[in-house]
Every structure is written in C-alpha cells, then in structure tokens.
BADO-113400 format. One record per residue (C-alpha): residue in one letter; residue number from 1; x, y, z. Coordinates in Angstrom, 1 decimal. Each point is the difference from the previous one (the first is absolute). Layout:
! residues N
{resn:a&resi:NUM&X:X&Y:Y&Z:Z}
...
! end
This chain:
! residues 267
{resn:x&resi:1&X:113.4&Y:83.0&Z:122.3}
{resn:x&resi:2&X:1.2&Y:3.1&Z:1.9}
{resn:x&resi:3&X:-1.8&Y:3.3&Z:-0.8}
{resn:x&resi:4&X:2.1&Y:1.4&Z:-2.8}
{resn:x&resi:5&X:-1.8&Y:3.1&Z:-1.3}
{resn:x&resi:6&X:-2.7&Y:2.5&Z:0.4}
{resn:x&resi:7&X:-1.6&Y:-0.8&Z:-3.4}
{resn:x&resi:8&X:-3.1&Y:-1.1&Z:1.9}
{resn:x&resi:9&X:0.3&Y:1.3&Z:3.6}
{resn:x&resi:10&X:-2.5&Y:-0.6&Z:2.7}
{resn:x&resi:11&X:-2.0&Y:2.7&Z:1.8}
{resn:x&resi:12&X:1.6&Y:1.4&Z:3.1}
{resn:x&resi:13&X:-1.7&Y:-1.2&Z:3.2}
{resn:x&resi:14&X:0.0&Y:1.4&Z:3.5}
{resn:x&resi:15&X:-1.2&Y:-2.3&Z:2.8}
{resn:x&resi:16&X:-1.7&Y:1.0&Z:3.2}
{resn:x&resi:17&X:-2.3&Y:-1.3&Z:2.7}
{resn:x&resi:18&X:-3.6&Y:1.0&Z:0.4}
{resn:x&resi:19&X:-3.0&Y:-1.0&Z:2.2}
{resn:x&resi:20&X:-2.8&Y:-1.9&Z:-1.8}
{resn:x&resi:21&X:-3.4&Y:-0.2&Z:1.9}
{resn:x&resi:22&X:-0.3&Y:-3.7&Z:-1.2}
{resn:x&resi:23&X:3.6&Y:-1.3&Z:0.1}
{resn:x&resi:24&X:1.8&Y:2.2&Z:2.6}
{resn:x&resi:25&X:3.5&Y:1.2&Z:-0.6}
{resn:x&resi:26&X:1.0&Y:-0.9&Z:-3.6}
{resn:x&resi:27&X:2.8&Y:0.9&Z:-2.4}
{resn:x&resi:28&X:-1.1&Y:2.2&Z:-2.9}
{resn:x&resi:29&X:1.8&Y:1.9&Z:-2.8}
{resn:x&resi:30&X:0.1&Y:3.1&Z:-2.1}
{resn:x&resi:31&X:0.7&Y:-0.7&Z:-3.7}
{resn:x&resi:32&X:1.5&Y:2.4&Z:-2.6}
{resn:x&resi:33&X:-2.4&Y:0.8&Z:-2.8}
{resn:x&resi:34&X:0.9&Y:0.7&Z:-3.6}
{resn:x&resi:35&X:-1.2&Y:3.6&Z:0.2}
{resn:x&resi:36&X:2.3&Y:0.7&Z:2.9}
{resn:x&resi:37&X:-2.6&Y:-0.3&Z:2.8}
{resn:x&resi:38&X:0.0&Y:-2.6&Z:2.8}
{resn:x&resi:39&X:-2.8&Y:-2.5&Z:0.7}
{resn:x&resi:40&X:-0.7&Y:-1.4&Z:3.5}
{resn:x&resi:41&X:-1.1&Y:-3.6&Z:-0.2}
{resn:x&resi:42&X:-1.8&Y:-0.2&Z:3.4}
{resn:x&resi:43&X:-0.4&Y:-3.4&Z:1.8}
{resn:x&resi:44&X:1.4&Y:-2.8&Z:-2.2}
{resn:x&resi:45&X:-2.2&Y:-2.6&Z:1.7}
{resn:x&resi:46&X:-3.2&Y:1.9&Z:-0.7}
{resn:x&resi:47&X:1.0&Y:0.3&Z:-3.7}
{resn:x&resi:48&X:0.9&Y:-3.7&Z:-0.3}
{resn:x&resi:49&X:-3.3&Y:-1.1&Z:1.6}
{resn:x&resi:50&X:-2.0&Y:2.4&Z:-2.2}
{resn:x&resi:51&X:1.8&Y:-1.3&Z:-3.1}
{resn:x&resi:52&X:0.1&Y:-3.7&Z:0.7}
{resn:x&resi:53&X:-2.8&Y:-0.9&Z:2.5}
{resn:x&resi:54&X:-2.8&Y:2.6&Z:-0.4}
{resn:x&resi:55&X:-2.8&Y:-0.8&Z:-2.4}
{resn:x&resi:56&X:0.7&Y:1.4&Z:-3.5}
{resn:x&resi:57&X:-3.2&Y:2.0&Z:0.0}
{resn:x&resi:58&X:1.0&Y:2.0&Z:3.1}
{resn:x&resi:59&X:1.2&Y:3.6&Z:-0.1}
{resn:x&resi:60&X:3.1&Y:-1.1&Z:2.0}
{resn:x&resi:61&X:1.0&Y:-2.5&Z:-2.6}
{resn:x&resi:62&X:-0.6&Y:2.3&Z:-2.9}
{resn:x&resi:63&X:2.1&Y:2.7&Z:1.6}
{resn:x&resi:64&X:2.8&Y:-2.4&Z:0.8}
{resn:x&resi:65&X:0.0&Y:-1.3&Z:-3.6}
{resn:x&resi:66&X:0.2&Y:3.5&Z:-1.3}
{resn:x&resi:67&X:2.9&Y:0.8&Z:2.3}
{resn:x&resi:68&X:1.8&Y:-3.1&Z:-1.1}
{resn:x&resi:69&X:-0.4&Y:1.0&Z:-3.6}
{resn:x&resi:70&X:1.2&Y:3.5&Z:0.7}
{resn:x&resi:71&X:3.1&Y:-1.4&Z:1.8}
{resn:x&resi:72&X:0.8&Y:-2.3&Z:-2.9}
{resn:x&resi:73&X:-0.3&Y:3.0&Z:-2.4}
{resn:x&resi:74&X:2.2&Y:2.2&Z:2.2}
{resn:x&resi:75&X:2.6&Y:-2.8&Z:0.2}
{resn:x&resi:76&X:0.2&Y:-0.1&Z:-3.8}
{resn:x&resi:77&X:0.2&Y:3.8&Z:-0.3}
{resn:x&resi:78&X:2.6&Y:0.5&Z:2.7}
{resn:x&resi:79&X:2.0&Y:-2.9&Z:-1.6}
{resn:x&resi:80&X:-0.3&Y:1.4&Z:-3.5}
{resn:x&resi:81&X:3.2&Y:2.0&Z:0.2}
{resn:x&resi:82&X:-1.8&Y:3.3&Z:-0.6}
{resn:x&resi:83&X:1.8&Y:2.5&Z:2.3}
{resn:x&resi:84&X:-2.0&Y:2.7&Z:2.0}
{resn:x&resi:85&X:1.0&Y:2.6&Z:-2.5}
{resn:x&resi:86&X:-1.9&Y:-1.9&Z:-2.7}
{resn:x&resi:87&X:-2.9&Y:-1.5&Z:1.9}
{resn:x&resi:88&X:-2.3&Y:2.7&Z:-1.3}
{resn:x&resi:89&X:0.8&Y:-0.9&Z:-3.6}
{resn:x&resi:90&X:-3.2&Y:-1.3&Z:-1.6}
{resn:x&resi:91&X:-1.5&Y:0.3&Z:-3.4}
{resn:x&resi:92&X:-2.3&Y:2.8&Z:1.3}
{resn:x&resi:93&X:2.9&Y:2.1&Z:1.3}
{resn:x&resi:94&X:1.9&Y:-0.2&Z:-3.3}
{resn:x&resi:95&X:-0.6&Y:3.4&Z:-1.5}
{resn:x&resi:96&X:0.4&Y:0.5&Z:-3.7}
{resn:x&resi:97&X:1.4&Y:3.2&Z:-1.4}
{resn:x&resi:98&X:-1.6&Y:1.9&Z:-2.8}
{resn:x&resi:99&X:1.8&Y:-0.6&Z:-3.3}
{resn:x&resi:100&X:1.6&Y:-3.3&Z:1.2}
{resn:x&resi:101&X:-2.4&Y:-2.4&Z:-1.8}
{resn:x&resi:102&X:2.4&Y:-2.9&Z:0.7}
{resn:x&resi:103&X:-0.7&Y:0.3&Z:3.7}
{resn:x&resi:104&X:-3.7&Y:-0.9&Z:-0.5}
{resn:x&resi:105&X:0.9&Y:-2.9&Z:-2.2}
{resn:x&resi:106&X:2.6&Y:-1.3&Z:2.6}
{resn:x&resi:107&X:-2.6&Y:0.3&Z:2.7}
{resn:x&resi:108&X:-2.6&Y:-1.9&Z:-2.1}
{resn:x&resi:109&X:2.5&Y:-2.7&Z:-0.8}
{resn:x&resi:110&X:1.0&Y:-0.6&Z:3.6}
{resn:x&resi:111&X:-3.7&Y:0.0&Z:1.2}
{resn:x&resi:112&X:-0.8&Y:-2.4&Z:-2.8}
{resn:x&resi:113&X:2.8&Y:-2.3&Z:1.1}
{resn:x&resi:114&X:-1.5&Y:-0.2&Z:3.5}
{resn:x&resi:115&X:-3.5&Y:-0.4&Z:-1.3}
{resn:x&resi:116&X:1.2&Y:-3.1&Z:-2.0}
{resn:x&resi:117&X:2.4&Y:-1.2&Z:2.6}
{resn:x&resi:118&X:-1.8&Y:-3.4&Z:0.3}
{resn:x&resi:119&X:0.8&Y:-0.7&Z:-3.7}
{resn:x&resi:120&X:3.4&Y:1.7&Z:0.3}
{resn:x&resi:121&X:1.0&Y:-2.2&Z:2.9}
{resn:x&resi:122&X:-1.2&Y:-3.1&Z:-1.7}
{resn:x&resi:123&X:2.1&Y:0.8&Z:-3.1}
{resn:x&resi:124&X:3.0&Y:1.4&Z:1.9}
{resn:x&resi:125&X:-0.5&Y:3.2&Z:-2.0}
{resn:x&resi:126&X:2.5&Y:2.7&Z:1.0}
{resn:x&resi:127&X:0.3&Y:3.8&Z:-0.4}
{resn:x&resi:128&X:2.8&Y:2.4&Z:-0.6}
{resn:x&resi:129&X:-0.1&Y:3.7&Z:1.0}
{resn:x&resi:130&X:2.8&Y:2.0&Z:-1.6}
{resn:x&resi:131&X:0.9&Y:3.6&Z:-0.6}
{resn:x&resi:132&X:0.7&Y:3.4&Z:1.5}
{resn:x&resi:133&X:0.7&Y:0.8&Z:3.6}
{resn:x&resi:134&X:-2.8&Y:1.6&Z:1.9}
{resn:x&resi:135&X:-2.9&Y:-1.4&Z:-2.2}
{resn:x&resi:136&X:-1.6&Y:-2.0&Z:2.8}
{resn:x&resi:137&X:1.2&Y:-3.5&Z:-0.9}
{resn:x&resi:138&X:0.5&Y:-0.9&Z:3.7}
{resn:x&resi:139&X:-3.3&Y:1.6&Z:0.9}
{resn:x&resi:140&X:-1.9&Y:-2.2&Z:-2.5}
{resn:x&resi:141&X:2.1&Y:-3.1&Z:1.0}
{resn:x&resi:142&X:-1.0&Y:0.5&Z:3.6}
{resn:x&resi:143&X:-3.6&Y:0.6&Z:-1.0}
{resn:x&resi:144&X:0.0&Y:-3.3&Z:-1.9}
{resn:x&resi:145&X:1.4&Y:-1.8&Z:3.0}
{resn:x&resi:146&X:-2.6&Y:1.5&Z:2.3}
{resn:x&resi:147&X:-2.8&Y:-0.7&Z:-2.4}
{resn:x&resi:148&X:1.0&Y:-3.6&Z:-0.7}
{resn:x&resi:149&X:0.1&Y:-0.7&Z:3.8}
{resn:x&resi:150&X:-3.3&Y:1.8&Z:0.7}
{resn:x&resi:151&X:-2.0&Y:-1.2&Z:-3.0}
{resn:x&resi:152&X:1.4&Y:-3.5&Z:-0.5}
{resn:x&resi:153&X:1.4&Y:-1.0&Z:3.4}
{resn:x&resi:154&X:3.3&Y:-0.8&Z:-1.6}
{resn:x&resi:155&X:3.5&Y:0.3&Z:1.5}
{resn:x&resi:156&X:1.6&Y:2.8&Z:-1.9}
{resn:x&resi:157&X:3.4&Y:1.5&Z:0.9}
{resn:x&resi:158&X:2.1&Y:2.9&Z:-1.3}
{resn:x&resi:159&X:3.8&Y:0.1&Z:0.6}
{resn:x&resi:160&X:2.8&Y:2.0&Z:-1.6}
{resn:x&resi:161&X:2.5&Y:-1.8&Z:-2.2}
{resn:x&resi:162&X:2.7&Y:1.3&Z:2.4}
{resn:x&resi:163&X:-1.7&Y:-1.6&Z:3.0}
{resn:x&resi:164&X:-0.3&Y:-3.3&Z:-1.8}
{resn:x&resi:165&X:3.7&Y:0.0&Z:-1.0}
{resn:x&resi:166&X:1.0&Y:1.0&Z:3.6}
{resn:x&resi:167&X:-1.9&Y:-3.0&Z:1.5}
{resn:x&resi:168&X:1.6&Y:-2.3&Z:-2.6}
{resn:x&resi:169&X:3.4&Y:1.3&Z:0.8}
{resn:x&resi:170&X:-0.7&Y:-0.7&Z:3.7}
{resn:x&resi:171&X:-0.1&Y:-3.7&Z:-0.8}
{resn:x&resi:172&X:3.7&Y:0.2&Z:-0.7}
{resn:x&resi:173&X:0.9&Y:1.3&Z:3.4}
{resn:x&resi:174&X:1.9&Y:-2.3&Z:2.3}
{resn:x&resi:175&X:-2.5&Y:-1.4&Z:2.5}
{resn:x&resi:176&X:-3.0&Y:0.8&Z:-2.1}
{resn:x&resi:177&X:-3.0&Y:-2.2&Z:1.1}
{resn:x&resi:178&X:-1.5&Y:0.0&Z:-3.5}
{resn:x&resi:179&X:1.0&Y:-0.7&Z:-3.6}
{resn:x&resi:180&X:-0.6&Y:1.8&Z:-3.2}
{resn:x&resi:181&X:-2.5&Y:-2.7&Z:-0.8}
{resn:x&resi:182&X:-2.0&Y:0.9&Z:3.1}
{resn:x&resi:183&X:-0.3&Y:3.6&Z:-1.3}
{resn:x&resi:184&X:-1.0&Y:-1.3&Z:-3.4}
{resn:x&resi:185&X:-2.6&Y:-2.2&Z:1.5}
{resn:x&resi:186&X:-1.4&Y:2.9&Z:2.0}
{resn:x&resi:187&X:-0.3&Y:2.3&Z:-3.0}
{resn:x&resi:188&X:-1.6&Y:-2.8&Z:-2.0}
{resn:x&resi:189&X:-2.7&Y:-0.5&Z:2.6}
{resn:x&resi:190&X:-1.9&Y:3.3&Z:-0.4}
{resn:x&resi:191&X:-3.0&Y:0.1&Z:-2.2}
{resn:x&resi:192&X:1.2&Y:3.3&Z:-1.5}
{resn:x&resi:193&X:3.6&Y:1.4&Z:0.3}
{resn:x&resi:194&X:0.7&Y:3.6&Z:-1.0}
{resn:x&resi:195&X:3.7&Y:0.8&Z:-0.5}
{resn:x&resi:196&X:0.6&Y:3.8&Z:0.3}
{resn:x&resi:197&X:2.9&Y:2.1&Z:-1.1}
{resn:x&resi:198&X:1.5&Y:-2.5&Z:-2.4}
{resn:x&resi:199&X:3.0&Y:1.6&Z:-1.7}
{resn:x&resi:200&X:1.0&Y:2.2&Z:2.9}
{resn:x&resi:201&X:2.7&Y:-2.4&Z:0.9}
{resn:x&resi:202&X:3.6&Y:-0.2&Z:-1.4}
{resn:x&resi:203&X:-1.0&Y:-2.8&Z:-2.3}
{resn:x&resi:204&X:2.7&Y:-2.5&Z:1.0}
{resn:x&resi:205&X:-0.1&Y:-3.5&Z:-1.3}
{resn:x&resi:206&X:-1.1&Y:-1.2&Z:3.4}
{resn:x&resi:207&X:-2.8&Y:2.5&Z:0.4}
{resn:x&resi:208&X:-1.4&Y:-0.7&Z:-3.5}
{resn:x&resi:209&X:0.3&Y:-3.7&Z:0.7}
{resn:x&resi:210&X:-2.1&Y:0.3&Z:3.1}
{resn:x&resi:211&X:-2.7&Y:2.0&Z:-1.7}
{resn:x&resi:212&X:-0.1&Y:-2.4&Z:-2.9}
{resn:x&resi:213&X:-0.2&Y:-3.0&Z:2.2}
{resn:x&resi:214&X:-3.0&Y:1.5&Z:2.0}
{resn:x&resi:215&X:-1.8&Y:0.9&Z:-3.1}
{resn:x&resi:216&X:0.7&Y:-3.4&Z:-1.6}
{resn:x&resi:217&X:-1.1&Y:-2.0&Z:3.1}
{resn:x&resi:218&X:-3.3&Y:1.8&Z:0.2}
{resn:x&resi:219&X:-0.4&Y:-0.6&Z:-3.7}
{resn:x&resi:220&X:0.6&Y:-3.7&Z:0.5}
{resn:x&resi:221&X:-2.6&Y:-0.1&Z:2.7}
{resn:x&resi:222&X:-2.5&Y:1.9&Z:-2.2}
{resn:x&resi:223&X:-0.1&Y:2.9&Z:2.5}
{resn:x&resi:224&X:-0.5&Y:3.7&Z:-1.1}
{resn:x&resi:225&X:2.7&Y:2.6&Z:0.6}
{resn:x&resi:226&X:-0.1&Y:3.8&Z:-0.4}
{resn:x&resi:227&X:3.3&Y:1.7&Z:-0.8}
{resn:x&resi:228&X:0.3&Y:3.8&Z:0.6}
{resn:x&resi:229&X:3.0&Y:1.8&Z:-1.5}
{resn:x&resi:230&X:1.0&Y:3.5&Z:-1.0}
{resn:x&resi:231&X:1.6&Y:-1.5&Z:-3.1}
{resn:x&resi:232&X:-1.8&Y:0.0&Z:-3.3}
{resn:x&resi:233&X:-0.9&Y:-3.4&Z:-1.3}
{resn:x&resi:234&X:3.0&Y:-0.3&Z:-2.3}
{resn:x&resi:235&X:2.5&Y:0.9&Z:2.8}
{resn:x&resi:236&X:-1.9&Y:-2.3&Z:2.4}
{resn:x&resi:237&X:0.5&Y:-2.9&Z:-2.5}
{resn:x&resi:238&X:3.7&Y:0.8&Z:-0.1}
{resn:x&resi:239&X:0.2&Y:0.1&Z:3.8}
{resn:x&resi:240&X:-1.9&Y:-3.1&Z:1.0}
{resn:x&resi:241&X:0.5&Y:-1.8&Z:-3.3}
{resn:x&resi:242&X:-2.3&Y:-0.8&Z:-2.9}
{resn:x&resi:243&X:-0.8&Y:-3.4&Z:1.5}
{resn:x&resi:244&X:-1.3&Y:1.4&Z:3.3}
{resn:x&resi:245&X:-2.0&Y:2.7&Z:-1.8}
{resn:x&resi:246&X:-1.5&Y:-2.7&Z:-2.3}
{resn:x&resi:247&X:-1.0&Y:-1.9&Z:3.2}
{resn:x&resi:248&X:-1.9&Y:3.0&Z:1.2}
{resn:x&resi:249&X:-1.8&Y:0.4&Z:-3.4}
{resn:x&resi:250&X:-1.1&Y:-3.6&Z:-0.2}
{resn:x&resi:251&X:-3.8&Y:-0.7&Z:0.1}
{resn:x&resi:252&X:-0.8&Y:3.5&Z:-1.2}
{resn:x&resi:253&X:2.0&Y:1.9&Z:2.6}
{resn:x&resi:254&X:-0.1&Y:3.8&Z:-0.7}
{resn:x&resi:255&X:2.6&Y:2.7&Z:0.2}
{resn:x&resi:256&X:-1.4&Y:3.4&Z:1.0}
{resn:x&resi:257&X:2.1&Y:3.1&Z:-0.9}
{resn:x&resi:258&X:0.2&Y:3.0&Z:2.3}
{resn:x&resi:259&X:1.4&Y:2.5&Z:-2.4}
{resn:x&resi:260&X:-1.5&Y:3.4&Z:1.0}
{resn:x&resi:261&X:1.7&Y:2.8&Z:1.8}
{resn:x&resi:262&X:0.6&Y:-0.7&Z:3.7}
{resn:x&resi:263&X:-3.1&Y:0.5&Z:2.1}
{resn:x&resi:264&X:1.9&Y:-0.2&Z:3.3}
{resn:x&resi:265&X:-2.2&Y:1.6&Z:2.7}
{resn:x&resi:266&X:-3.2&Y:-0.4&Z:-2.1}
{resn:x&resi:267&X:-0.6&Y:-3.7&Z:0.6}
! end
C-alpha cells in the first residue's frame, strides 16, 4: 500500500560516508531523535557484527543490544504522532494549579490507565477526556502515549480527528492509491489510538460516520481508544452518537471531566 499518512511517520535520516578502521569507506547515517537531537550511527558493519556475531557476554554485544533497543524505542516515539511542541508533555511536567482539585484527579486517572495498560489492552478498555479548553487534555493524552511506549513497548499513536477525516477523504480522490479500508486497517493496527480534538469539526454526516467507524472497528478488534474532546460528555454523545460513546465505555471505560477554569499556560 502506498504511504498515505503521517499517523506513524519514520525518523528522518541523513546518509553520509565515513572511514572505518576495520571496514574502510562505509555508508553511515544520522537519525532524528524524538527529543529533537540527531544521533550518528557510526559504521553499520561494526554494529551488525557486534549485535549478531560477537559473544553475548562481550561489551561490544551488550552496547550494540542497548543501541538496538534505543533505536526501536525512538522509532516508536517518533512514530507516535506527538509533535515537537508536545514532546515534553509527560506526567511529571503536568503542573496542577492550586484550587483545581480535578486536575490532580485527572492526572491520577491517566497515570492509573497507563499503569494498568496490560489489563486495559487485554480488555480493549478505552478512555474519554472531555471538558474545557486549556485544561491540559492534550498534554495528558501525549503523556499517556509516551508512557505506554516507554513502559510497555506498545505502539501508541495520537492523531486529530481532522487529520483522520482528511486522510479518509483522500481515498476518494481520483488516482488515489489507497482505499478507505486501507486507512481503517491502519488505524486498527495500533495498540493504542488517541483521537484528539473530537468535536472541532463541522459534524457533517460523513465526518461523524468516519469517527464512528474507526471507534467501532477498534471496538470489534478489542483494542483501546482514547478520545479527547472540548465537548462535555452529554454533547460528545450527541456529536459522535450514543452507540459510539457506549463502545468507549464498554469493559469499564471511564470518562474524565476537565471542568475547571482554563489553566492555559500553567500546564
């Protein structure tokens, strides 16, 4: 299938030649890191030999194995859909504001969801974050995605509802090399999908149908979905439909309300 989205993009890579004392002139690369830095890989032949032929007890093999693990983690983080603006959003950087008790409860609920992700994944247990603008819903959503990747090695992806709808609409273009089913299959392949900014769209029958189909497909596959919306729960039910909201609440799925005064700039 042709590449159709940036839901799960690959790290940027720059190739160059270097001189290795053992292998002579070789091709190497610099790879984009999730934190915005760049990592130089060095001689690819030395790395391959250390990983695959060196005894497992040697320092070279241990270092190569650690680097491979770090590369796999970086690939998941870069592919998570978290933009550079939000790559510093973790549970530790979510600052609660005095007098907003709900902020601490929301933080605890999101941390608890990650801590129990093995069970949540097995049950396909979802989560809904709803409420006021500027209360840190996207911050906590990105924090959950990062933590699920780092702590559980799962493939977690965050995408806005608008981006999902845009990619679906692209399937209708003349000459499109993919179908709407291809998009649905891609979105149903992630261990955790976070759909942000639900309700910010016009709410046409087509848009609502797309969102409902994504939620329903993941429900059918027993996969967890997190929905983030500035709408309160009652209005969200009207927007995506009671049936879709019921899907998200199956197996004990929670709805967390963000109903304090906007904390924009404090989280």
